[in-house]
N, C-alpha and C positions, 0 to 999 in steps of 0.2 A: 402586481405592483412592478413598476419599472424604475430602475435606478441607474444613473449615469455610470459609465465604466470608469470614470475618473474619480471614483470614491477614494478616500484616503488609503494609500498604501505606502510602504517604505520605498525611499528613493533608490536608484540604481546607478551604476557607472558603466560597466562593460562586461562582456563574456569572452573568454578564450578557452580553447581546448588544447590540452597537451596529451600526446599519446605515449604509451609505454613502448619499449622496443618491439613487442609483438602488437601490431595494430588492432588485433581483435579484442584487446583488453584496454580500452581507452580510459583515461582519467578525464572527467568533465569538470572544469574549474569555473566557478562563478564568483566574482567579487561584487555582488550586487543583490538588489531586490528588483521588483518590477519597474520598468520604465519603457517608453516607446523604443522598440528595437529597429523597426523598419523605417527607412528614410522617407518613403512615400506611402500613403494609405493604400493597402491592397484592396482589390475589388473581389467580391465573392464570386467563386466559380460554381457554386451549387446553390440551389434554392432551399434545399434541406439536406441534412446528413443525420446519420445514426451511428453512434460509437459505443464501444464496450470497453470496460476496464476490469481487470481481474482482481480477485481477492488476493491478499498478501499475508504472509507469515513474517512478522517482525521479531527482532531480537535473536531468534534461533538459539536460545539458551544464553551463552556468555556474550553474545553480540548486542547487548543492550544499547539501543538508539543508533547503532552503526551498521547493522546487518539486517537484511531482509530478502525475501524472495516472493515471486508471483506464483499463484496457484491457478491452474487451468480449469475452465468449465463453470465457474461461479463468479459472479461479480455484478456490477451495475451498468445500466444502459442510459444513454442520454440522446434525445432527439432534439435537433436544433434546426430552426428554419428562419428565413428572412420574413419579417413581419412588418408591413407598411403601417400597421396600427400602433407599433411601438416607435417612440421618438428616436430619430437617428442618434447613434452613439449610445443607446441604452439597451438593456436586456430585461426581459420579463420572464419569470417562471410561471408557466400557465397550468402545469399539471404535475402532480407527484403521485406515482403509484407505489405506495409504501406506507410506513408508519405515519399516522395522522399528526403526530406532534412535530413533524418536520415543517419548517417555515417556508412559505413561498416568497418571502422577502429575500432578494438576492444577497443582501448584506449579512444575512443570518443563515444562509444555506450553503453547505460545502460546495455544491455544484455552482451556485451563483457566484460565490467569492472567486473561485478559480476561473470561471468564465469571464468575469470582470477583469481579472488580472491579465488573462490572455488577450482580451480586446484592447486593453491599454498598451500591452507590449506591441501589438500590431498597429496601433494607432487608428483603430476603427472609429469613424465619426459620422459616416454618411448613411449608414443603414441601421435599423433596429432589429433585434433578434428575440425570438421566443424560444424558451427551453422547456422541455419536459423530462422528468427524471423517473426512471424505473428502478426501484431498489430490489436487487437480488440478494443483498446481504442484510442480515439483521443488525440493528444498532447495538453497540457495546458487546460485540461477539469476540473481539480479538482477531478479526480477519480483515482489518483495514477497511471498514465500511465507509468512513468519511473520505479516506484516500481514494477509494474506487470512484465515488461520486465526483470528486475533484478532478481525477485523472481523465475520466470520460468526458467531463465538461470542457476542460482546456484543450483536449485533443480534438473535440468536435469543433470548437471555435477555430483552431488552427487549420484543420482540414477544410473548413468552409471557405477559408481565404487562401488556399493553395499550399498549405503545409510549410510556411516560411519559418516557423520557430523550430529550433533544434531541441533534442531531448532534454538537455540541461536547462534550457529556458522554460520548457514545459514543467519540469520539476519545480522550478522556482515559482511559477504561477500556482502550482498545486500547494506549495508550501505556505502561500498566503492563506489558504483555507485551513491547513493543518494548524498553523500558528494560532488561529482564532478559536479552533475547536478543541485541540488536545495538546498543543505545544509545538514548538519549532523543531520537529524531528522528521527526517526524511526516510526512515527505514520502512515506511509503508508506501509513501507517494512515489519514491524513486523506482522501486521494482514494479509498482502498478503501471507506471508509464513506460519503463525501459524493458520490463520482462526479466526473467531469470533471477540470478542472485546479484545483489548490488551491495557494495560496501561504501559507506559514507566515510571518506578519509578525513574530511574536515568540514566544519560548519561555517567557519569564518577565516577564509572564504569557503564557500561551498565547493567541495571536490567529491566527485562520484566515480567509483571504479566498478565496472561491470566484471563479474567473475563468471567465466565460461564453464558451465558444467558440461562434460564431454557429451557430444551429440549421440554417440553410440551407446550411452548408458541410460538405463531406465531408473526413474526415481518417482515414487508415489508418496503422497502425504495422506495419512489417516487423520481426518479431522473429526473430532467428537465434540459436539457443541451442546452443553447442557442448557436447560431452561432456567437460566440464571444470568442476570446482567452484571457486568463488571465495568463500570465507567472508568475510562482511562484516568481521569483526574483523581479518583479515589484510589486506584491501584498505584499511581505514581506517588501519592501521599504516604503510602506504606513503605517506601524505600528508605534505606538507612541514610542518615545525613553524612556519615563518615564510613570509610572502608579501610579495614586493616591491611597492612602490607602483604601478609601471607595470602589473603583472599584476592587481593589485586594481582599478585604474581600468578596465582592459579588461574584466574579468569582470563588473563592475558594469554597464557599458554594455551588454554582451551580454545580461545577465539582464533589464535594462530593455527591450531590444529584443524579447526573447523574450515577455515579458508583453504588450507592445503588439501583437505579432504574433498572440498567442492571442486577444486581445480583438477584433482586426480580422479574424480568420480568414485571415490572410496566411501561406500555407504556405511561400512562398519566404523571407519574413523569418524565420519560425519555424525552418525548416531551417537557414538560415544562422547564426542565433544558437545553435541547439542544437549546431552543429558547432564552435563557436569557443572552447570552454573552454581556458584556458591554465594552470590551476592543478591540477585534480584528474585529468582525463583523461590528461595527459602522464605522470603518475606511475603510473597504473593500467594503461594500455594495454600497456606492455611486460610486465606480469605475466600477460597473457592471450595465449597463443600465436596469432599471426596477426591480432590485432585491428587493427593499423595497416593491414594490407593489406585487411582486410574493409571498413574505413571508406572507403578509396580506391575499392574495387570498387563500393560502394554509390553514391558520388557519380558515378563514371564511368558507371554504368548508368542514372543519371537521378533518383536520390533527391534530395529537397530538402535533406536533411541526415542525418547519422548520428553516433551517439555510443554510449557504454556505458550500458546500462540499469542504474541503481542502481550497486551495487558490481561488477556483471558476474557471469558472463562473457557474458551475452546482449548482442548488439549490436542497436540499434534504429535504424531509418531511417524517415523521414517521406515519405509519398506521398499522392496524391489519388485514386488509382485502384487497386482491388484486383488486377485482372489484371496491371497493370504492377508492382505490389508483389510479386507472386509471381515474376515474372521477375527483379526486383532481388534478391529473397531467394535465388534460385538462384545468382546471381553471388556473393553474400556467403558462402553456404555453401561454394561452390567455393573461395573465397579462404581460408576457415578450413582446408579440407583441404589445399590447396596449400602455404600458408605456415605453418600451425600443426599440420598432421597431425592435425586434429581433425574428427570427423564432427559435423554440426550439423543440427538440426531447424529447419524454417522454418514460421512462422505469420504470416498477415496478418490483423490485427484492427482493428476500428473503435474509436473513442473510446467508452468507457462513460460515459454521462451520468447514470447513476442511482446507482451505488455499491451497497453491501451491501443486500440486501433479502430479505424473506420470500418464499418460493416455494411453500410449501404449509403447511397447518395442519389440525388436527382440533379442532373446538370442544369445550370441556369439557362 
């Protein structure tokens, strides 16, 4: 099915970028939604491209809706090609390698929505595109499945036409997808596109801050995913309508400590802060069978910290050694089976410092 890129999206005005005193930690500021960014329609420089976008861990404990990071080695792939059979200015989803319930209608598919937004930003009108999606992430896993599809798609479109859109503009394109699927929050889509740790300073206007984890430090995520689906909408519905001042102060202090620990490469401090949420995790953990026991097992086995990845059900622990991470993951999986009667898959992955990227292309 082909749908014109000019499908309804929120209007935009402009983009600006302001940098911190240290240029390696920029703040990306956007006071807009998608609109045409380029003054003239760019011409495609490739006949086809293939892109990858990594999984993400959102929230990181006390950073609900404003902190997230990218995880290396797992994610989604998008292949995009010029297709004369598709009407100019339109996009068609031709193939999906993944869950059968995913729609090929671009207006109802995360990759399609993001691709449409990127095409509109670029002002693409003279060529048609075909997109195929390869899902490497399960749905409802808490690993940013929808964001990975969106990130891979908008990066593929951007690279097809010469990479004219900046990171913040790509995040905004991806947010069009997130808004329709799980809510207008960027703590998955921003790190999926930008890599590393990202803090969302503001949503109105959108301001993104990249947090640089020291390059000489190792960080591994132990990801333990049970056979249990935790839809984001259901998990958000469990959150409290009001938060008391003591818990607000506590979570603010833990989020501040988490950011400081990321910048310092302090895994002990990072793990401690990540494990200390008193607002969101206490409401969500009881909805995931065995989660509380899994967290205790991770800490007992030597993890620096453990929490729910995004909305769950994946549990994420922080370690500095891959081999030790596998041992801790086995203990966590055992706890899921013992206390929640759930089988769980274990993966130990590094921090992804790059984000969504082009992995192959054929010049035009």
